[in-house]
TORKOLGU-68999 format. One record per residue (C-alpha): residue in three letters; x, y, z; residue number from 1. Coordinates in steps of 0.2 Angstrom, whole numbers, plus 5000, padded with zeros to 4 digits. Each point is the difference from the previous one (the first is absolute). Layout:
BEGIN
SITE / ALA / X / Y / Z / NUM
...
This chain:
BEGIN
SITE / UNK / 5000 / 5000 / 5000 / 1
SITE / UNK / 5007 / 5017 / 4995 / 2
SITE / UNK / 4995 / 5008 / 5017 / 3
SITE / UNK / 5007 / 5018 / 4998 / 4
SITE / UNK / 5003 / 5014 / 4988 / 5
SITE / UNK / 5018 / 4998 / 5002 / 6
SITE / UNK / 5000 / 4981 / 4996 / 7
SITE / UNK / 4990 / 5004 / 4984 / 8
SITE / UNK / 5012 / 5014 / 4995 / 9
SITE / UNK / 5015 / 4989 / 5003 / 10
SITE / UNK / 4992 / 4985 / 4989 / 11
SITE / UNK / 4995 / 5012 / 4986 / 12
SITE / UNK / 5018 / 5007 / 5000 / 13
SITE / UNK / 5007 / 4983 / 5000 / 14
SITE / UNK / 4989 / 4995 / 4985 / 15
SITE / UNK / 5009 / 5014 / 4990 / 16
SITE / UNK / 5017 / 4992 / 5003 / 17
SITE / UNK / 4996 / 4981 / 4995 / 18
SITE / UNK / 4995 / 4992 / 4984 / 19
SITE / UNK / 4984 / 4991 / 5004 / 20
SITE / UNK / 4987 / 5001 / 4986 / 21
SITE / UNK / 4985 / 4993 / 5009 / 22
SITE / UNK / 4995 / 5006 / 5017 / 23
SITE / UNK / 4984 / 4994 / 5009 / 24
SITE / UNK / 4993 / 5010 / 5015 / 25
SITE / UNK / 4988 / 4994 / 5013 / 26
SITE / UNK / 4997 / 5017 / 5009 / 27
SITE / UNK / 4994 / 4994 / 5017 / 28
SITE / UNK / 4992 / 5017 / 5004 / 29
SITE / UNK / 4983 / 4995 / 5008 / 30
SITE / UNK / 4995 / 4985 / 5009 / 31
SITE / UNK / 4985 / 4990 / 4994 / 32
SITE / UNK / 4990 / 5007 / 5014 / 33
SITE / UNK / 5003 / 5018 / 4994 / 34
SITE / UNK / 5014 / 5005 / 5012 / 35
SITE / UNK / 5014 / 5011 / 4992 / 36
SITE / UNK / 5017 / 4992 / 5002 / 37
SITE / UNK / 5010 / 5015 / 4993 / 38
SITE / UNK / 4998 / 5018 / 5004 / 39
SITE / UNK / 4995 / 5013 / 4987 / 40
SITE / UNK / 5018 / 5005 / 4997 / 41
SITE / UNK / 5006 / 4983 / 4996 / 42
SITE / UNK / 4985 / 4997 / 4989 / 43
SITE / UNK / 5004 / 5017 / 4990 / 44
SITE / UNK / 5018 / 4994 / 4998 / 45
SITE / UNK / 4994 / 4983 / 4994 / 46
SITE / UNK / 4989 / 5007 / 4987 / 47
SITE / UNK / 5012 / 5014 / 4994 / 48
SITE / UNK / 5016 / 4990 / 5000 / 49
SITE / UNK / 4999 / 4981 / 5000 / 50
SITE / UNK / 4984 / 4996 / 4990 / 51
SITE / UNK / 5007 / 5008 / 4984 / 52
SITE / UNK / 5015 / 4987 / 5001 / 53
SITE / UNK / 4990 / 4984 / 5002 / 54
SITE / UNK / 4993 / 4988 / 4986 / 55
SITE / UNK / 4985 / 4993 / 5011 / 56
SITE / UNK / 4991 / 5006 / 5015 / 57
SITE / UNK / 4989 / 4989 / 5010 / 58
SITE / UNK / 4989 / 5011 / 5012 / 59
SITE / UNK / 4985 / 4994 / 5010 / 60
SITE / UNK / 4984 / 5009 / 4997 / 61
SITE / UNK / 5003 / 5013 / 5013 / 62
SITE / UNK / 5018 / 5003 / 4994 / 63
SITE / UNK / 4994 / 5002 / 4982 / 64
SITE / UNK / 4988 / 5013 / 5006 / 65
SITE / UNK / 5014 / 5010 / 5009 / 66
SITE / UNK / 5012 / 4999 / 4985 / 67
SITE / UNK / 4987 / 5003 / 4987 / 68
SITE / UNK / 4990 / 5014 / 5009 / 69
SITE / UNK / 4984 / 4991 / 4998 / 70
SITE / UNK / 4988 / 4998 / 5014 / 71
SITE / UNK / 4993 / 4983 / 5000 / 72
SITE / UNK / 4982 / 4997 / 5007 / 73
SITE / UNK / 4996 / 4985 / 5011 / 74
SITE / UNK / 4984 / 4991 / 4994 / 75
SITE / UNK / 4993 / 4983 / 5007 / 76
SITE / UNK / 5017 / 4996 / 5007 / 77
SITE / UNK / 5010 / 5003 / 4983 / 78
SITE / UNK / 5012 / 5013 / 4997 / 79
SITE / UNK / 5005 / 5007 / 4983 / 80
SITE / UNK / 5010 / 5014 / 4992 / 81
SITE / UNK / 4994 / 5009 / 4984 / 82
SITE / UNK / 4984 / 5006 / 4993 / 83
């Protein structure tokens, strides 16, 4: 888990110095129950610096909502992003 903005910045900078062509990121920002695991500063750095450098990102639904800026409604126990 990338637990702080300092760690996220360090990893982002490391990607500039290595030759990896395919990077997958599981952001681990929000628990299934909806509790945020990263503070707002760390999320901001993740969005601004790290996401641009990955090939595939695998967020859960609450994480996808934070990353995309789309608010997801809860209907009959199901959650979704989009319109």
